[in-house]
C-alpha positions in Angstrom: 0.0 0.0 0.0 1.3 3.5 -0.8 -0.1 6.8 0.2 0.2 10.3 -1.3 1.5 12.4 1.5 3.7 15.4 2.7 6.7 14.9 4.9 5.6 12.8 7.9 7.0 10.0 10.2 4.7 8.0 12.4 5.1 4.9 14.6 7.0 2.9 12.1 10.3 3.7 10.5 11.7 6.5 8.3 9.8 5.4 5.2 6.6 3.9 6.7 5.5 0.8 8.6 5.4 -3.0 8.2 2.2 -4.4 9.8 3.0 -8.1 9.2 3.3 -9.9 12.5 6.8 -11.2 13.2 8.5 -8.7 10.9 10.3 -5.4 11.8 7.6 -2.7 12.0 10.2 -0.1 11.0 11.2 -1.9 7.8 8.5 -1.6 5.1 10.9 -2.3 2.3 9.5 -4.2 -0.7 11.4 -7.3 -1.4 9.0 -8.5 -4.1 9.5 -5.3 -6.2 5.9 -4.8 -7.3 5.4 -2.0 -4.8 8.7 -0.3 -5.9 7.5 -0.4 -9.5 4.1 1.1 -8.6 5.8 3.8 -6.5 7.8 4.8 -9.5 4.7 5.0 -11.7 3.1 7.3 -9.2 5.9 9.5 -7.9 9.3 9.2 -9.6 11.0 12.4 -10.4 12.7 13.2 -13.8 16.4 13.7 -13.5 17.3 13.5 -17.2 17.2 9.7 -17.3 14.8 7.0 -16.2 11.1 7.8 -15.7 8.7 10.5 -14.5 5.7 9.5 -12.5 2.1 10.6 -13.1 2.3 12.6 -9.9 6.0 13.3 -10.2 7.5 14.5 -6.9 4.5 13.6 -4.6 5.7 12.1 -1.4 4.8 8.6 -0.4 4.7 6.5 2.8 5.1 2.7 2.5 2.8 0.4 4.4 3.8 -3.2 4.0 1.0 -5.8 4.2 2.6 -8.7 2.2 4.5 -11.4 4.1 7.7 -13.2 3.2 5.8 -15.4 0.7 4.1 -12.4 -0.8 0.8 -13.4 0.6 -1.6 -10.9 2.1 -3.9 -11.6 5.1 -7.1 -9.6 5.6 -6.2 -8.9 9.2 -3.0 -7.2 8.1 -4.8 -4.9 5.6 -7.2 -3.9 8.4 -4.3 -3.2 10.6 -2.7 -1.1 7.9 -5.8 1.0 7.5 -6.1 1.4 11.2 -2.6 2.7 11.2 -3.4 5.2 8.4 -6.5 6.4 10.2 -4.4 7.1 13.4 -1.8 8.8 11.3 -4.4 11.1 9.6 -5.8 12.0 13.1 -2.2 12.8 14.1 -1.7 15.1 11.2 -0.9 13.1 8.1 -2.5 14.8 5.0 -3.4 11.6 3.3 -5.2 11.8 -0.1 -5.1 8.3 -1.7 -4.1 4.8 -1.0 -2.8 2.6 -3.8 -3.7 -1.1 -3.5 -2.3 -3.0 -6.4 -3.7 -6.4 -5.3 -7.0 -8.2 -4.8 -8.1 -11.4 -3.1 -10.9 -13.7 -2.0 -10.2 -13.2 1.7 -11.5 -9.7 2.0 -14.6 -8.9 4.0 -17.0 -6.1 4.9 -14.5 -5.0 7.5 -12.2 -3.8 4.7 -15.0 -1.7 3.2 -15.7 -0.2 6.6 -12.0 0.6 7.0 -12.0 2.2 3.5 -15.1 4.2 4.5 -13.4 5.4 7.7 -10.4 6.7 5.8 -12.6 8.1 3.0 -14.5 10.2 5.5 -11.1 11.6 6.6 -10.4 12.6 3.0 -8.5 9.6 1.5 -9.7 7.6 -1.5 -8.9 3.8 -1.8 -7.7 2.8 -5.3 -7.7 -1.0 -5.8 -7.4 -3.7 -8.4 -10.7 -4.7 -9.9 -12.4 -8.1 -9.6 -15.0 -10.1 -11.6 -18.7 -9.3 -10.8 -20.5 -11.5 -8.3 -17.3 -13.1 -6.8 -16.7 -12.2 -3.1 -13.3 -10.6 -3.7 -11.9 -7.2 -2.7 -13.3 -4.9 -5.3 -16.7 -6.7 -5.2 -16.9 -5.9 -1.5 -16.1 -2.2 -2.4 -18.5 -2.1 -5.5 -20.9 0.4 -3.8 -18.4 2.2 -1.6 -18.2 5.9 -2.6 -14.7 6.2 -1.2 -13.2 3.4 -3.4 -12.1 3.3 -7.1 -11.7 -0.2 -8.7 -9.3 -0.2 -11.6 -8.9 -2.7 -14.5 -5.6 -2.9 -16.5 -5.2 -2.3 -20.2 -2.4 -3.3 -22.5 -0.5 -0.9 -24.9 -3.2 -1.3 -27.6 -5.9 -0.3 -25.2 -7.3 -3.8 -24.8 -8.0 -5.4 -21.4 -4.7 -6.9 -20.1 -4.6 -10.7 -20.1 -4.2 -10.8 -16.4 -6.8 -8.2 -15.6 -10.2 -9.0 -14.1 -13.3 -7.2 -15.3 -16.8 -6.3 -14.2 -19.8 -4.2 -15.2 -20.6 -3.5 -11.6 -17.2 -3.6 -9.9 -15.1 -1.7 -12.4 -14.9 2.1 -12.2 -12.1 2.8 -14.7 -9.5 1.1 -16.9 -5.9 2.3 -16.9 -2.6 1.2 -18.6 -1.2 -1.7 -16.7 1.4 -3.5 -18.9 4.9 -2.8 -20.1 5.2 0.4 -18.1 8.8 1.5 -17.5 9.3 2.4 -13.9 11.6 2.1 -10.9 13.3 -1.1 -9.7 15.6 -1.7 -6.7 19.3 -1.2 -7.2 21.0 -4.4 -8.4 17.9 -5.6 -10.4 17.9 -5.9 -14.2 16.0 -3.2 -16.0 15.4 -1.9 -19.5 17.7 1.1 -20.2 16.2 3.1 -23.1 19.3 5.4 -23.4 21.3 2.3 -24.3 18.9 1.1 -26.9 19.8 1.8 -30.5 16.1 2.3 -31.4 14.2 3.1 -28.3 10.5 3.7 -28.4 9.7 7.2 -27.2 7.3 10.0 -27.8 8.2 13.7 -28.2 4.6 14.7 -27.3 1.3 13.0 -26.7 0.0 14.5 -29.9 2.7 13.0 -32.1 1.6 10.1 -34.4 5.1 8.8 -34.9 7.2 7.1 -32.2 
């Protein structure tokens, strides 16, 4: 989970909190790399190379809910939302929570937690699910403080891994082949080293 924020430190460590039992609460670092990739899509700053996020420069706080096997327990997501609610009450100007995950274990309790934060001014953005299946986005289908998002590929079609739903989906957004941040030491595509990189001068240009 990642949150738009201004400078703030609360209860966890310098960069956020880890709510998974048995793990260091001061170490929310992402060792499965998906959160790092999402963080870059949101907030990376252009320095002449690399990428620039859709909200470039916005500050984030990391709230880790995934365990060592990259599994997520519903109790931990509720614990994470309780932490965020406490942080908002203590002064955190939270605006949005990114949840790039979904699962069958979610309950009405998560919707209530999202409502509590929504009433404090923070919207929950979460991966969409198929209609009529008791999964995360389905639980949130009628929650005014939640936005369920499907993923599209580079041609604008629904991504092969994406779920879908007439009732549960609020919006479709690009979700494949997006260049973003990776931890140091990990392999990554370097467009400046590519002899024929794909790039666009402007959004209006027809030619790559």
